[in-house]
N, C-alpha and C positions, 0 to 999 in steps of 0.2 A: 503494499499500499503505500510505504514510504517513497520509494522509486516512482510510482506512479503519478504521487503528486510532484514530485521531484521533475519529472520530465514534463507533464503539465506547466509547471512553473517555466522550466525552459522556452518551451513552445511559444507559451505567451510573452514571454520577453523576447523572443526573436520576431514575433507578429508586430509587437510595438516598435522595435525596433526598425523595422520595415516602412513604417509610418512617417519616417523621417528623413526618408531618401527620396532622391529622384525618382521619374519612371524608370529611366535608363538603369540605376542601380539596382531598382528592385526586380527588373527583368533579369539584370546579369546575377542576381542573388538565387533567384529561383532556378536560373539555367545551371548553377554553380550546385547546389543541392540535387538537381535532378542528374547532373553528371555523377555526382558522390554515390547516389541510389544506383543508378546503372552498373557503375564498375564495382561497386562492392558486390552487386549480384552477379559481376562478372558477365554481362552483355555486353556484346560490341554493338555500335551505333546500326551497323547491317541487321545484328540479329533483333534489333528492338523495331527497327524499319517493319521486318517481315513479320513479328509478334503483332503489333500496332497496327499496321496497315498506314502508316504513315511515312510519305517518302523520305528514302535514307537524305537526300541533298536538305530537307526540311529541317531533320533532327539535327545534322550537322549545322546548318546555319543557328539553329537556335542555341545551341550549345557554344557555338562561340561568338555570337552577337548578343543573345538575348532577344531577338528579333524574330 
């Protein structure tokens, strides 16, 4: 229970921190988080493309530019 509360507090703090960033900074932060999740699960961009139905070029562009 203590770990769950700690995790919830961390998420809330991260979300609050996003409020004070520019749109571009927010997009890059989201892209950075998604890259970390993808790499943690050992999924390549090409494999993610196949699994999600999102074109590889779109995934690559989002991860590099946040756009």
